[in-house]
N, C-alpha and C positions, 0 to 999 in steps of 0.2 A: 305559637304552638311548639313545641317537640315534639322528636319521636321516643321511640322506647330508648334510647340511649344517648337522651339529649342531645340529641345535634339537632338545630331546627330543620324545618320541614323545608324551607327552598336550600338550605345548603346541602343538606340530602338527596333533594333534586335535582340541585346542580351537581354533584358527583356524580351520581350514577350517569345522567347524563356525560358526562365528562370519561365515565368509564365507556360508553356507547362511542363515541368520537374517536376515545383509541384503538378500540379494538376494531371500527370502520378502517381508520387508517394503517392499522397491521396487515387489514386483508390488502387494502388497494398497493399497501410496501410489498406484502409478497408477492401482487402480480406483476409489481413493474419488476421486484428481482429476478425473478424465474424467467418472464418472457422474451424467448427468444436468450435461454443461457448458453445454447449451443450454435448459434447462428454460426460464431467464427472461431477459426482457429485459437488452439491456448496461444499466447505470445509467447517472449521468446524467455521471459523468467517464469512465466507461469508450468513451461512446458518444464524446463528444468528440475521444479516439483513434482510434475506428474511424471518424469522420468527416473527418477530417484525414488519415487513411492512404488509403481511398478518393478523396482529392482528388488527394495525391500520386501516386496512379497514372493520374489524368486530364491533372495538370499534366506527366510526364516532365519534371521538371527538378529538378536536385539541387538548387540552393537554394532549391527552391518546397515543400519537404517539407511548411512551417509554411503554409500557404493554404488560409484555411479556407470559402474560396467554392468552390461547386460551379457558379458562374455564375446560378447560379437565386438560390442561400439561403445563407446565412452563418450564423451565431452571434454574436449581439450581447448579451454582457452587458452593467449597466447600469454597471458601472467600466468605464473609457475606457482605463483604462492597461495592459489585457489585450489590445488590439490596434491595432497601429499605421493607419496612413492607407490603406494599402493590407491592412488584413484579413489580416496575419498575427499567430498566435500568438507569443507570447513564452515561449519555454522550452524545454526540450534533447529531442533529437528522436528519443532513442532508441526510445523505445516503440511512437512513430507508425511509424516505419522496420521494426522486430519484424514489426507488423501490417500494412503494407505488403504485404512478404515474404509473410504467410502470404495475405493476400486474392490475391495474384497466383498463388500456387498452386493454390489450394481455391475460390477465387470469395468473396466478403463476403457475412457469414454470422456469426451470434452464434458458434458453434462454432469458425469459424475465427479469430473476432477474440480469443477465449482460449485457443485451443488453443498455440501458440506459447508462452505463458507456463508453462503444465502441464509443459511439456516444460523450459526454464529452473530448474523450482520441482523437478524428478524430478531435474537433473545438479547441483542446488544440493547436493540428499540424498545426489548419492555423493560430491560432493565432504567434504560433513561425515561421511562417512565413514573418508574418508580422512587429514583432519585430525584425528579421535580415531583410528585405527592410528599417525598421526604421536606423537600425544601418549602416546597410554594401550599401548603396544603388548604390554605382558603383562598389562594389567587387564581382562580381557573382560567382567567385570561393570557397568564403567564405559562400556564402550563399549555395550554392551547396550541398558543403560536410559536412556540419552543418545538411540540411534537409536528407542525406541519412544518418549517423551517426544516428540518431532519427529514420528516418524510419524503418531502418531494425538493431534496438535496440530491444535484446530478453529480456530487463528489459521492456522498453516502450509498446512492444504489449503484454508482460504477464501479467501487472497489468495493462493497461485500459481495461482487459478483466473481471477482479474481481470483484464481486458486493460488494464492500467497496468503501471507500472514494480517493482511490488514483486517480483515473483520474479527479475526481472534484477537487482535490486536484491542482493538476496539472492545469488544464484549469483556475483555479482560479490564480494560482501563477504567469501564464504568461498574464492573461489579467489583474491583478494590474500593473504588472511589465509594462507591454506596455503601459498603461493611465499614470503612473506614468516617464514614458521616457518622451513622448507626452508631462506630464505637468512641467517636466525641462525643455525643450529646445525649446516649445515654449508658456510658459506661462498661457495659458488658463484654466480660473476657475474649465469648464467644463470636465475637461480631470482629475482636481484632483478630482472630484465630484466622477466621473466612478473611479477612482483606489479606494476612499473608501469605496464604497457600494460592490467592489470587494472582499474587504478586507473584513468588515462585514459579508458576504455572507461565506466566507470562514471560520472565525471562526467558524461557525454553522455545518461545514463541518466536522474541524479538530481543536482540541487547537494548538496542539503541532506542526503542522505543520505553523496554520498562526503564532503562535508567532512567530517562528524563524523566518519564514520568514520576518515578520515583524521589527524584530533588525535586519536583513541583511539588507533591505532596508534603513533604518536608519543608519546604518552604510555606507552605500556607501553614501546617501547623504550627513551626516556631510564630510567625507573626500573628495567628488568628486563633488558635486555640491551647498556647502552651499551657493558662492557665486554667483550663478546663478539669484537668483531669488530676489525681492524686500520686501519692509519692506509687502505692501498687500498680496504677494504670502505666506508669514510668518504668516502673522497674517491670514489667509484662512486654514494655514497646523493645527495652533492648533485651528481653529473651527474643522477642518476635524477631528483633534485625540478626540474633545469634544463629537462630532456626536460618533464617533466608540466607547468611552466605554460607552456612554447612551444606546448603539443598544446592548451593550456585556456585561457589569459588571452585572446589574440585575441577568442575565441567570448564569454568575461565579459565586455571592457570592449566588446565591439562591443552587446549585448544590454544591458551593467546587469543584470547578474543580480542583484546583492545590493540594488538598488531592487523592491520588492515588485508582483508585478502586479496588482495589482488595488486600487482606490481605497480601498477600507475597510481595510486594512492596518493594525495596527496603528504607529505612531511610536516609535520604537528606545526604548528606555528599559532601564537597567541594573538599577534598582531593580524590575521585575517579573519582574528573570530568576529570582532564587532563588526566588521563586515557583512560575513554571514547572517549576525542575526540580524539588521539592519534587511539583510534582502529578504530572508526570512517572513517580518514582520508585511517588508513590500508584496511579496508574492503572497502572502494570503490576502489580502488587497486583491490580487491582478486573479487568483482560484475563488474567489467569492466569498471566504471562509468572514472575513472581517471587512467589508467594503469602505474604503475610506471616507467618500463623501457622507456616508452614515455613521462611523465610527469618531473623524476628529469632531462634528459637531457635537455628540455624546462625550465627546472626553471632555470639552471645554464648559458643557453643563454641568459635570461631576464635579471638575476643580472649581467653577463657581457655586455649584450649591454647600460643598463641603465648604469653603471658607466663609459664607451666608451661616451652616452652620443650619441648614435645609437639609431635613432627615431625606437622607437615597436610601433606596433597598440595600441591606446588608449586603446577601449576596454579591453584587454588584462586586465590592473590592475582591470577595475571594474569589469569583471567576475568572477578572483580570489578571489575578494572582497568577494562579495555573497558567491561564494561555503563556503569558510575559515569562514564569519562570523555566518552564515547559520549551522556549523556544531558545530562552537561552541556555539551558541544560544540550538543549540539540544540538544549537551551534559550536558549544565547548565541546559536544560530543563525537561530531559529524567528522569521518574522514573525509567528509566533500572539500575539495581544492577550491581556493578563490581568483580566477583570473580577472586581471582589472583591479581597480577599489572606485571604479564609478557606481552611481545609483541607479541609472540607466544599462549596466553591463550583468551578464552573470544569469542566471534560473538557480534557485536553491531547490533541494532534493527534496519537493512539498509533498512525496510522499509518504515522507517519514512526519507528518506534520497530520497526517490524517484522523487521527484519536481526538483532536482539538475541536472537530469540529461540533458534536454536542452542546462542548463547552462556548461556541462561538455561537450557536445557537440560540442556550439561553441567554446571553449576553445580550443580543440581538434582541431576545423577546422581551426582555425587561423596559427596553429603549419604547419596544413595540407600544407595549402594554403603558409606559408613561404617556403615548399618543394616545390611545385610547380611553384614558379615565381622563383626557383635556378636549379632544378634538370628535371621538367616537369611531365608531369601527369604520363607519368609511372612508375617512382621513387618513386611517389606519392602515385600511385596504392598502391602498395603493404602494408608497414601500414595500410592502409585506408583497406584494405579486410581482415587482419589478427584482426583488431580491430571488426568489423562485425563478423569473424565467428570465431575467437577461443580465449583463452584465454594467448592466448602465450606473450603476452606484457605486462602481468600481474606479478609482484614478486609474487603473493601468498603467503603469507609468512605462513596463518595457511590452506591453502586449496593445495597444490599442484597438485591435480592432473590435467591434459589434459582435458579441458572441450570444445567441440562443444559446440558454442553458436546460431548464428542465423540458421546454417544448421540444428541441432537439432529442433529447436524451429520449422521448415517448415514440419521437419519431424514428429514432434510429432503432430501438428494439422491436418497431412494425416493420421495419422495411429497411430489412439485412441489405447488404452489399459482399461484396468478391474482395478481401483483402487480401495483402503481399501476401503472407502465411498459407492461407486459405489454396491461394491459386497455385505456389510452389508443393505446398501439398500434392493437390490433385495430379502436378504435370507430372512427380515423382513414382507415384502411386500407378499411373499409366505408360511410363516409360524406361525406367530404371527398372533393368535385368535386377536378377538377385544375386546379391554379395557383389555387384560393381562398386566402384569407388568413388564418393562425390565430394565436390570438394567445395564448400557455399561460403562466401562470400556478403556481409562478415560474418564470423565466426560464428556469436552469439543466433545466429537464424538458423544455424544447423540443429539446433537442440529440438526446436518443434519437427525437423521430421524425424528425430533419433525419439519422439513418442511415439510419433501415428505411426512410423514405417523403420521403425529399428532393427526389423529380424528383415527387413526385403534389403538392406543394402548396407554398405558401411560409411562412414563418415570418415573423412580426411583429415589426419590430426595435422596440427596449425602451431605445432610445439617446435620449437627450433632447436637444434644442437647448443650446447654450452649453458646455459643458463637454466638446462632439465636433467642436469646429473644425478637430481637428488631421486630421479626414477630409475631404481635400481630395485625392485620388487615392481612385478606386473603378472598379476594372475589370469588367466585366461585366453581364448588366442584374440586379439585384436588386432586393428589394423597397421601397419606402421605406425611409430611411436613419433616419430619426428618430419616434418615436413621434405626434408633435404633426402628422403631415402625411397621415394615413390612418387609417381606421376598419377594424379586421377583420371578415372575414367570420362569423370564430367565435371564439369565447372557451374555451380548457378553463382551466378552475380548480379544482388538485389542493389541496383542501381547502377551505373558506370562513372569513375570519377580518376582522375590520376592513381591514387592510393591504389584500387581494385586494377589499373591497367600496369602497374608496377609487380602485385601480384602472380598476374596474366605472364608477362615477361619472366617472370622467376622461373613459371613452373613448365613453359616453354623452352629453358634451356639445354636440355637435352635433345634425343632422338624424336619429341612428338613436340605438335603442333595443336593448339585448340580453336578449334574454327566453331563460326556463329551457325546455331541448330534451329535455337526457336524465339522468339521474343514474344515473354507474358505482357499485354498491353493495363496492367494495373499499375498503381500509383507505389515505388521501391519499399517504402518505408512504413513499416502496420504502424497504423494508428487507431487501435484497439485500444493501448494504454488508458489507464485513468487519469491520469494528470492531464488536467484542462488543456497547456501548451501541447501536451502530445495525443490528444484524442479529437479524432474527427468524429460527427454524428454524423455525416454522412460521406458517401463515396468519397478518397479526395483522387483528385486527377493529375494526371503527370503532366506535369510542364513543358520537358523539355526530353529531347532523347534519351538522357542519362537521368532520367526518375523512370523507369522502367525496370523489369526485370529479365535477366540475359542467359540463355543456356547455350552451355559450348559445350560442345563433343570432342575428345582427343583422338589424333590421328597421327599415322608419322607423318615427319618433314619429306617434302620429294628430295632424291637424291640427284 
C-alpha cells in the first residue's frame, strides 16, 4: 500500500514518528540548555565579550565594535600584542555583535549574554536533523542514534550556553555543510551561493574554525566529489572562492590575523604539528567525542570490510575524512605551542574541535546502527548509554579519572553552587568603594569584574613600561597605564603561589604594604568553562590554603 505521493505507508509512518521524536528531543534540549543559564557569573573569556559588547552599545560606531575601554576602565593583559595603541582588540567581531544585539533587546546581564548563543545552538540542532535527513532518507536508526548522541552530549549542552563563538561556529559549520551537500548532489547554484555566504559569516565569527573547516570541505570534495560537477559548477566554485577572498582578505590583512594576538604564543614550528595532531586525536578520546575503546574496533572492522569488499555505508569514509582533515588543518594552523613530545604530556586546545561533535555523533551512530541490525536494540542500548552517561569507553591516556557526563550535567543545572567568580563579584560589589583601584591576580580574572562592576571601581593595569611603547594614543580617563606608576587600593588574589607572592612584593616596593583583609573559602579557579578537563559539574573544594581567594588592603608601612 502506498500513500498519495508514492511513499510506502510504513515508511511514511516511520518518518512521521521520526519527526515527532526530533521535536521532543529539541524541546528537551532547549530545556537543558536554558535551565540555570545565569546560575554562574560569566567566566573570563565570556566576560571579555560581554564587556566589549556593552562598550559597542555606548560608542554607537560601526568601526568601534572592538574598543574595550568604557571611559573609566580597560582590560590590560600583560601581553601587548592583544591591544593596539587605541585600546582596540584584534579579533573577529561576530560574537561581540551578537551579544550587543542581545543587550540592546534585553539589557546587559548574565542571562542575556548567553541566551542568543543557546538559540544558535538549537538552530544548529535543527540543521543537524536536516543534514541527517539528507544523508539517511531511509535509515531512521542512524538518524535517531545521531540525534540522541548530540542532544544528550554534555559538550554540546555546555558549549552552546557560553557567551562565545562556539554555538555560532557550530551552526555555521552545519549550515555550510548542508548547503554544500545539496550543491554537489543536486547541482543548483543557489545552494553554492548559500554555502559561500555561510562560510563568509563563519570567518567573522572565528578565523581558525572557518579555515580548518574550509580545508576539510575542500579535502572531501577533491577526494570524493570532484567528478560530480561539470565545468559550469567548477567555474562557479572558482567565482565563489573569489567572492570569499574579497569578503575576507581585506579584513585579514588589515588585522594581520596570522600573527598570534598574544606575546607568549609559541613560534610556528612544523616539527611540532605532528605531535599536536596526535594530541588532538588523543584528546578527542578523552573528552568523549571519539572514545577509543569504541573507535579502535570500528576502524579495524572498516579496514577488514574494505579488504573483503564488504559493503560499508558510503558516509563512513566521508565523515571520517572530515574529522581527520579538520584535525590536521587545526593542528597546522593552531598557534598553540607544544611542551614536551610524549603521548602523556600536554593538552590540545579542545575547544577548537567543538564543531566536530555532530560529525563524531554520526560516525558513532553508524556503528550503533550496525549493532542494532545485527543484535537488536537492547544490546545497542548498552554502548549508547555508556557513551552518553560516562567516559568508560574512553582510553583516557592523560586523565584516568572516571567521569559521569550527562548525569553530572543534569545535576549541575539543577544544583547551582558558588564559583570563584561568583564569590569575587559579590565581594567587590559589597566592599569596594566608588573609583577605588583594584589589582586582580591572575589578570584575566579582572575582566569578570569589568563586565559586572566596571562603573564602580577602576581595574589596576598590569602593563609594564618598555614593551608597551606603542601606547601613544589613549582616549578617555583611564587608570594609570603602567603597573610601575600606581599603588592599588585593593589586591584580589585568586589562589596564592610564588608568582602571586612576587607580584605582591613588587606592589609593596614603596611606602605601602598590603595586609590581609578577607579570605573567600571557594576554590580559586573558575571551573565553569566547557572543556571537560577544566569543568567541574559540582562545587570544587579547596585542597589547601593556597587554593582559596585572598583579599588584601593597602596601608602605609610603619615608620
